[in-house]
N, C-alpha and C positions, 0 to 999 in steps of 0.2 A: 731487818731495818731498825736502826736505833733512833728513837725519838726523844729528844731532850727538851724539856720545858725550862727555859732559862729565865728565872726572875728571883728576886731576893726581897725580903722584908726586914726592915730595921726598926724594931720596936713598934709601939702603938701607932706613932705618927706615920710610919712607913706603911703600916698595914691599912690605915684609913686612906692613904694616898693611892695605894695599889687598888683598893676596892672601889673607890669613887672617882678617881681621876686618871690613873696610869693605864696605859695600854700594855698588856703583857707582850713580851717578845719571845718567840719560839725559834728553836734551831733543830732541823732534822738532818740526820746523817744517813748516807747510803753508801755501802761499800761495794766495790767492783773488783772482780779478778781480771786483770789485764795481762795476759800471758799467751805464749804460743804452745803451752802445754798445761792445761788445768789439772792434770793428774800429778803434777810435780809437788803438790802439797795438799793437805787436807782442806776441804772447803770450809771456810769460816761460817759461823752460825748466822751472821747477818748479811751474807753475800746474796745479792739479788740478781745479778746478771754476769754473764761471762762474755768477754770479747776476746776472740782469737784472731790475732792480726798476722801471725807468722813472721815476725821480725825478731831480731836479737836484742839482748840487753833490755833496758827499760825505755827504749824509744817509743814503744807502743803507748806506755802511760804518758810520757811527755807530749806526744802528739795529741792524745785524747784530752789532756788537760788544756792545751792551747785551744783545742776545738770547743771544749765546754765553756771557756771564758771568751771566745771570740765573739765579735759583734755580729758576724753573719749568722752563726748558730742561734744566738739569742734573738736577733731580729726576726729570724724565721719563726721562732716560737711565739713571739709577740704577735706577729701577723696571723699565723696559722691558728692560734688558740685565743685570739682577741684579748691578750693580757693587758691591753691599754684600758680595759673596762674594769673599774675597781668598785667593789661592793662593800657596804658597811651598814650598820644600823645604829640608831641613836635612842638611848633611854632618857630617863629624867635627868641624869647627871652626866653620863659619858657616852662616847661613841665607841663602837667596837667594829674592827675590820672583819669582813666575812669572806669565806671562800665562795667562788661562784656556785658550787654545789650546795651551799647553805641557803641560797636564795630560792624562793618558790618560782621565780621567773628569771629568764635570761634576757638581757638587753642587747640586742643585735643592731648595730648602727648601719645606716645606709652610707657606705664609703664613698659613693658618688656625690654625696651632699656634704658641704662644709659643716663642721660641728664646733660648738663652743667648748673649750676645755676648762677644767677646774671650776665647773658650774654645777653645783649639786642638783641632781634630779631625784626628788623624793617620790617614791612609789608607796601609796598607802592602799593595802588590800581592802576591797569592798566585797559585797556579796556577788555571787554568780560569776566568779572568775573575772571581775572587773577591778581596775586599779585607778586610783586618783593620782594624776601626775601633778605634783606641786613643785613649782620652780621658785627660786629666790625672789624676794619682793623687789630687789634691784640687782644690778650687776650684769644685766644682758649686754652683750658686746657685739659690735659690728666687725670685729677682727676674729674670724673663724679659721679653724684648722682643716686643711684638706688631707685626708688620709691617702688620696691617690698621688698627689704631688709632694706630700709630707712637708708642707709649708703653709703659710697663712695667706688668707685672701680677705679682702674688705667687701662688705655688702652695704646696702642702704640702711639708714636708721630705721627702727621699728619700735613699736610699743611692747611693753613686757607681755609675753604670752600668758594668757589666762590659765588658771588651773582647769584641768579637764579630766573627766572620768572616761576611761577607755576600756573596752574589752581587750583580751589578749590579742594583739595585732599591732597595727601601725599607729605611730604618732608623728605629727608633722608640725613644725613651727619654723620661723625664719632662721633660728640658730640651732635647731636640733631636728633630726629625722631618724627615728629608729623603730624597731619592731620588738614587742615583747613576746617571748616564747616560753611556754610553760615548761618547767623543770619536770622531765619524765619521772624522776624519783622525788617523791614528796618528802621534804625535809622533816626531821623529827621535831625541831623547834619552830614554832610559829612566831614571826616577828610582826610588830605593829607597823613597822615601816622598813623599807629598803631604800638606802641612799646610794646613788650611782654617780661616780665622777669619771670623766674621760681624761686620759693623758695622751700626749704625743707619742709616736712610735719611739722617737729618740729618748725622751724622758723615761719611758718604760724600759727600754733596753739598758740605760744607765742604772736605773734602780735594781734591775736584776743582777747585773754584773757586780755591782757594789755589795751585794748580799750573798754572793756565791763564793765559796772557797773550795779549793782542791788541794789535797795533801796526799802524801804516800805513807804507808805504814813503815815505821822505823825498822822493824825486824824483817818484813817481807815487802820489798819495794814494788812488787807486782800487785799489791793490794792498794787500790785507790779509794780514798775516802772523800766523798763530795758532801759539802755542808751547805744548806740553804737556811737563811735567817728570814724571819717575817713576823708579821703581827697575827697571823692565823695559822694554827697548826696544820689544818687540812690543806691549806694553800701551799705550805712548804713541802709537805709530803707529795701532794699531787704534782707540783712543779718538778720535783726530782724524778718522779716516775716518768712524766711526760718527756722531760729532757733526755733521759737515757733511752726511752722508747724511740725518740726521734733519731738519736745517735745510731741505734741498732738499724733503723730503716736506711739511714744514710750509708752506713757500712755495707748493708746488703746491696744498695744501689751502686755504690762504688765497686763492689766485687763483681756485680753483673756487668758493669761498664768495662771493667778490666778483662773479664772473660770474653765479652763481645769483641773488644779490640784485639785480644790475643787470637781469637778465632779468625778475624779478618786478616790478621797478619800471617797466620799459618796457611790460610787458604790462598793468600797472595803468593807465598813462597811455593806452595804446591803447584799452583798454576804455572808459575815461572819454570819450575823443574819439569812439569809435564810438557811445556812447550819445547824445552831443550831436548827432552827425550824424543819427542815427536820429530824434531829437526834432525837429530842424530839418526833415528830410524830411517827417515827419508833419504839422508845422505848415504847410509849403508846400502839401501836398496839400489840407489843410483849407481854406486860403485860396483855392485854385483852385476848389474846389467850392462854397463858401459865399459868398465875396465876389466871385466871377467876375473874379478878377484874372488875366488871360491876357496874358502877354508871352513866349510861347514860340513855337518854330518847329518845322518838320519833323514828327516823329512826333506830338508832343503837339498841334500845330496841326491835323493831319489828324484826330486823334481828336476834337478839339473840334468840327470841321466835321461829322463824322459824328453826334456827339451833337445838334447843332442840327437836322440833317436829321430825325433820329428824333423830336425834340420837335415839329417842324413837322408831321410825319405824325400824331403823336398828337393835336395840336390839331385837325387836319382831321377825323380820325375822330370826335372828340368833337362837332364842329359838325354833322356829318352824322347 
């Protein structure tokens, strides 16, 4: 995997700006082999996953590119991974975006409760796994977002929710309802505050699609290069890995669906053929017994001879 930190400094003024004001921008690249025969070339050093689709040309890559940039794929990631929850921390001068795994706690919203968007929730660590929840002095809104309906709803006016110290667990106010969950992996860096902002599903999807690029290697067109830009290096790397991992799951699910449909189709054809064979066998037996069409050998011929002997004995017994 190639990780590229993209930032530039122009003289002393730019250095001061980058240090005290600017947020660095990162770009992570992930290369994939998209082919129906991975042995057709040497595996590149930064290849992470192989997709074997079994089609011709580069239709595999084109399909995969459209899927990576599609709204359905990225909306699934947003909902499945709660990518509408954004983490940051603020120092004396500037704020820095954080990856979810950089935070000591995860904020899990109650999707059945409307939430206020773009409303900074500041979590200040206290002793004994407790956190002070600090909300803005003003800006509480009665226009809240429903993650179920993915639209806005209005509620009755209310006073600004007071700051509150909570243990890892639930927090409830008229405009917010969430749960704090401890990060199972203790981050190496301790922050004095964690700031959480919520986005709508649609805004989160648009932000992702606008920062993802998909290109093909100029020399080997079955090598796909996926690029993700963002304000946090870990976030860009984790997103690429999760995105491709979900593609692998989808591919496996699609393959299993095709296999099941194929099995059902073949079983249906076998049942139809079996019925036709059974019908033909019944017709043949009928013709044997009614029309006396005998053109058979071995076992059937011996049976026929035995039947004729029994019929002859029957006629003799009747005559006598």
